Residue, then its C-alpha position, 0 to 999 in steps of 0.5 A: m206271586e213268586k214271579d211278582v217278588l222277582d220284579f219287585w226286586d228287580e224294579t227296587h234294586v233290592f240285591e244292590k241295595s243289601i250290599e250297597q248299605r253294608p260297610k266296606t269296612k266289614s266285608y264277607h267273601f266267598y268264592d263262587g266256583p264257575p259253572f260250565a255253560t255248555g250244558l243246561p242246570h241241573y238239580g246239582h247245580i240248584v243245590a250248589s247255587l242254594l248254598k251260595d244264596v242262603v249263606p250270603r243272605f245271612w251274612t249280609m242280614k248280620g251287617y256284612r257286605v257280601e258281594r257276589k260275582w258270577g264266573w264262567d268255565c270256559h276252558g279244558l276238555p269239556i268245551e273241546n269234546i263238544i266241538e270235536k263232536e259238532l264238527h265230527l273231528k275225531t283225532k288231534q290230526d284231524i283238529e290239526r288239518f282243521g286248523i287250531a285257530a278255527f278250531n279255538e274260535a269254534c270252542r270261543a263261540t260255543v262256551l255260552k251257548y246256554a248263559e241265557e238259560w243259566k240266567k233264567t234259573v238263577r234268578r227263577i230260584g231266588r239266588w242273588v249274584d251279579m250275573e252282569h258284571d261276570y268274569k270268564t276264565m277265557d278273558l285276558s284279564f283272568m288268563e293274565s292272572v293265571w300267567w302271574v300264579f304260575r310265574q310265582l310257582w316257577d320262582q319258588g322252584l315248585i314248577y318242573k318238567g318230568h317223565k313219568a308214568m301217568h294217566i293218559c286219555p287216548r282220545c284227547v291225547t293227553p295226560l290227566s292229574n291224579f285227581e281228574v283220574t279219580q273222578g272216572y272210575k267204572d266197572i268194566t269186564d276185562q280179559t285177564a291171562v296167566i302168561k308162561f314165561p319159559i326160563k332160557n337156561a332152566q337146565a343149567i340152573f335147575g338140573i332139570d331137563k324140561t321147560v320151566s317157565m315163570l307164570a305171570w298174571t296180567t289184567t292188561p294183556w295190551t301191555l305183554p308186547g312192552n314186557l321187559l322184566l318179571a319181579v317177584n317179591a324178596e321175602h315171598s316163598y316160591a315154588l317150582v312145581k310139576l303138574e300131574h298132566d303137564k311135561s313143563l315146570y312152573i314157578l309161582a307163588e307158593a300161597a298162590l298154588e291153590k288159586i292158579i292151578d285150581a284142582s289139578g295135581y301138582t307136586v312141589i319139587r322145590l321151594f325159593t325165596g324171591k330173593e334166591l330166584a332173582g340171584m339166580n340171574l334168570e333170563y326168560e323168553p318174552a311173550f312177543p318177539y317184537f323187542q327181544d334184543t332189548k338190552n338188559a331185558f328179560r330178567v327176574v328181579t326183586a320189587d317190594f311192590v309185589t303182593l300176594d293178594e291176587g295173581t301168581g306172585v310174579v308180575h310182569i313189568a312193562p317200564a312205559f306203562g305204569e307208575y311202579d313199572y316205570e320207576l323199576g325200569i329206571r332202577e334196573e336201567l333199562p330203555m324205554v320201550q313204547h310199543v303204544t303211541m300216545e293215541g293208544v294204537f300199536i306202534p309199526s314194530v308191533s307187526d302183528f297187531a300194528g294200528k290197533s287200538v290197545k284199549p277201544k272205547e266201545d269194547p274195552s277188552k276187544t284188543d286184549k281178547e285177540l292178544v291172548a288168542w295169539l299167545s294161546a295159539k303158541g302155547k303161551v297161555f297157562k290160564e285165562e279168565y275174565v274178571t270185573h274190576s274199576y278202570p279209570h276213564c276219561w272224566r269228559c269223553e269216558t275213553p278208557l285211560l292208559n298209564y302211560a309214561t310220558t313228559s309233562w310239567f309238574v307242580k311240586v306238590t309233595h314238597i309243600k305237603e306238610h304246608l298243605l296239611a297244616n293249613n287244612r287243620k285251620i279249615h272249618w269243614v262241613p261235614e267235619h269228617m271231611k277235614e281228616g277223611r276224604f280230603g286230609q287223606w287226598l292231602d296226606g298221599a298227594r303227589d306232584w300235580a301234572v298241570s300241563r295238557n297236549r291240547y288246544w282250547g286253554t291258557p297256554l304255558p307262559i313258558w318259551e324255550s330256545e334251542d339249546g334248552d334255556i327257558i323263560c317263564i313269563g309272567s305279564v301280558k306287558e313281559l311278553e310285550v316287551l320280550s316280543g315288541k309286539n301289542v298282545t290283546d289275546i294270549h290264547k294258543h293260536k294267538i301267541d304260538d308264532i311269537i318269538l322272544t329274543k334275549k340276549g342273542k337267542n331266539y326263544k319258542r313257546i312250548p305247545d302245551v296249554l295248562d290243565c283247567w283245574f290250575e285256572s280253577g285253582s287261580m279263581p281268586y286271583g283271576q277274578m279280580h285281575y290279581p295283581f295287576e288290579h284291586k290289589e288292596e281289595f283283594e289282599r283285604s278278601f283273602p282267604a275267602q271266609f266261605i266256599a260250597e261245592g260238591q264231594d267230588q271237588t274235594r280233589g278237584w276244585f277245593y284241592t287246587l285252591h288249596v295247593l295254589a293258596t298255600a304255595l303262593t303265602l308260603g314263607k320269605h317267598a310269599h306273594i300274598g300275606d306275610g309269609s304265615s301260609t294260609p289256606a285258601f278259605s276258612n269254611v266249606i260246605v260240602n254238598g252230596i249227590v241228587l239221584a233219582e228217586d229209586g237211588k239211581k243216577m239222574s238221566k235224561r234219556l231214561k226220563n227218571y226224575p222231574d224236570p226242575d223247571v216243572m217242580i218250581d212252576r208247580y210248587g215254587a222256588d221256596a218249596m224246592r229251596y227249602y225241601l233241598v236245604t233240610s235234606p242230607v244233600m246238604e251234609a255230603e250225603s245222597l238225596n233220592f229226589s222226591e216230587s213228594g217230598v217237595r209237594e209236602v213242603y208246599n203243603n205243610v210249610i209254604n201254604t200253611l205259612w200262606n194260610v197264617l198270613m191270610f188270617y192275619s190279614l183278615y182279623g190280625k190288623k188290629r189297634k195296637i196298644d202299647r202294654k206287654s200282653t198277658n195272655v200265656l199263648d203270647h207269652w208261649i209263642r214268643s219264647r217259641l219265636f226267640h228260641l227258633v231265633a237263637s237255633v237258626t242262628s247258632g246252625m247258620e254261624a256253624y254253617q249247619l244249614s240243615d240244622a239251622a232250617r229244619p226248626i223253622s218247619e216245626f215252629v210253623s206247624d206250632l204257629s199255625q196249628w196251636y197259637v192261631r187256632r187257639s187265638r181264633e176267637r181272641l183275635k175276631a173280638d174287640t178287646d184289649d186282649a184282641s189288641q194284644a194278640s194282635q200285636t204279638f201275632g205281627e211281631v212274630l210275623v215279621t221276625l219269622a219273615q226275617v228268620i226265613a229269608p235265607f231259605m224261603p226269600f220269596m215267602a219271607e217277602l210276601i210276609y213282610q210286605n203284607v204285615t209291614e207298612t215300611g215298603k223296604s224289603v225284608h232282605l234289607c233288614d237285620w238279622p233278628k236279635f233274640d232275648a233271652k229274658t223272653m225265653d221261658d223253657t218252663l212255659e214251653e215244656s208246660m205247652i207241650r204236656v198240654r198239648e199231649l193231654v189235649e191229643k189223649i182226650h181227642a183220642k178218647r173222644k174219637e174212640l167213643k165217637i163223640p164230635v169235639r163240637q158237642p160239649l162234655g161236662k167232665c173229664q178225669i185225667s190220671n197219672i199226671q206228674c206235672q202241675i197244670s196252671n189255671e191258664l193252661l187248664g183253660l187252654i185245655k178246656d177250650e180245645t176239647n170243649i169240656k166244661e170240667i177237668t180234674f187230674t190225679k197224680g200218679e205213675g204209668e201211662i196218661v188216661a183220659e176218662l169222659d163223662t159222657t152223660m148228656t144233659p139238656e143244656l149240653e145237648k143244646e150247645g152242641k147243636v148251637r155249635e152244628v148250627i154256627r158250622t153250617v151257617q158259616q159254611l153257607r157264607k163261605n159258599q156264597g162268598c160272604t166278606i168276613d164282616g159281610r151281614i146277612t140275613l138268616t133263615l133257620p129251620k122252625s125246629l130250631k126254636s126249641l134252642g131258646q132266644s139266648n142261643i139264637d142270639i149267640i148263633q145270630r152274633e157269630t153269624l153276623a146276622t142281622s135278623v133271623i127268619w123262621g122257615d123250613s130249611y138253612s138259607i142266607s142272603t146278604s143285607n143291603 
């Protein structure tokens, strides 16, 4: 049936109409973060798609024009890594030997590998989005807008070239931005060691005719060949100690003695502050001999970042590796000694280990072990052990990263940090704690953003440089054409690297780097509309977006880059969008959590520890999946342990229940309508419940609290089925004004309910609407239902809750006494009731519990129901009549009788004792034209 609904939507162009029928002057905009089509969609994508469908459907029904354009991420390491594997290219040199042009064209050909599978999944889950007029980050129009964004930052002085210590991926041979680094931390076990650094002039300084060594602890032995300094904290206390079984003396932090020296006996010879130590002009012997002639090196200095949290309180400094090390090396005027290449291998100067990978992916501690063994053989290791710690890995190829001083192009994020923080205060975050928590804290600690990559498949940096260092930054294709005199139709690296620009007699060649693909992601609002080259007014009306949504990891990814670029582009007198009062890129954002396997582990194709999404949708339907997810903690940035039983429960309790309610309405509810308000208490109650539901869902959706909005629906469906429909069955089957009033109420409730559930369960909403109304139009073209406060009766709803509680008490008592409900009872006494029960509600209780007379006494304490189990002949006969009717109705069902099909009924002769009046009741209730007496029950259809 869901597939039939999909065909109906396609054939009648409902999605297109839902946009076109809303005025352009009343638009609602949301940004859709583009996925890669190099893999198949999974539960994480389904969650994101669900968010991006539920919210636009709601605001469409609220009267807004919500255009939804699909996009594809096409550039960057994810694609390059796939092609490298396919072509068996292991290094950058392999790529360049293969040919950059051929490599990039292979990337282009693979980008949309699974696009059709994506389209099928997106359609099947009921998401409405324009995938026919999609944008791609590799399109010339998109890339030109990216260039425009970069040029605006350049003109504002927010772009610079810097040499800094950053994390690099030695396999991809490119630096990563700080937020990329946060995505790839893994626990690994590393070799650590406490290394001896003998003081050169110890006898003269300390007056001791023995070797005195500084002890420094390291978790990265591979950096030791590049060691140039030892750092101590000026304020800490350091001890010169003598060990009982060691002729040498050692210097380390006093606070680290017990931890480092263990149970060995030692004597403290003397104490110093770190400042005193550094003031002694201590020089030491390097651990490795490769750079021992380095000028100004191998000294003890002070540094504020040295702590006593771990290690010896003495830190080994390799300025080419590590942010603090780098800055200290600059302060101490040291030359840059990089004993490791960007590919992560030792240079030839490190003769004993030349060419070895310092952090092999298959065994990250392998080289560290070899280095420590080498040092140990030379008596330079005081202590060694292993430690398990969190270490950064490449977010795409999973190679251990190196903290490496290299050159990159940066955005001056720190320059606009206060504006970033101010703009964050303008955003409505769901959940709210993200604002000042994960996102706000990230902004508060924001560092400049490295945006250049030493790679191939991406938007090239639009920077051309002359031999004397003069630079031209290009902001458009037209500008490039004017300066080069060439016709430019593609600005990928392999298409423009040979273009030489000439200006004022100087030639300029493009620098080889491409832009970080996250820079493209942050440029998505502008790129998808080719702003400012096209759609200028349309874009500026739509900026900032009212809504975006993605996973929690995007607080340091897409959300962040959108925020940085929007803040920069709307800032001050140089604003390129708006009036200079800086704005964020979006006003409302929902952060979803992660979908895990049922056991709480990460979903793994290899382990097959989760059910296939396609199987789940085929088995239970997209609506069941949608409602299960939208009412789960994953809508509130929390993890969800996906459970098939949870989807099945939604199918049984919500989807199937709604269908049964609809089928009952189709059989009995479509009666003549009367133009008069119902006087029945059940009708008043269900309408009150309905409009409370409308109010609750509306409030939740307007606050972007999707799970809060959706959860009350299942409770309403339960009330509608288990109380309203069940208590209205006999009313609806009758041919009375009350039956018409019930039918009228029932139909109104179903139509309004269809509209309320439309964003969450679009298929069931459509099925209900098409079956109840005769308009022929889609429910998704309706306006959002309004709620009438006059029809909302809190007192009645509270009273009905009490009524149902009393009914449960009586049913429980019947069960305890083993008296079935179909057996009428004469009396029931209910004690300790504390509320007034009207005659209408009392009638409901009597009908539901099959008791002739119910009396109440007020009091305190637990409510108690006492049944009078006295059986009169009349009660016994009435119970028998009900049992007979139930038996005959089952026979009718077994033989496939229609609801109004007439039968000839054969009853056992023993039932004649019930009397003719009761036989008439049986005949009427079972639609029997005549009754024949025989030996057993049987029915036959009448001609």
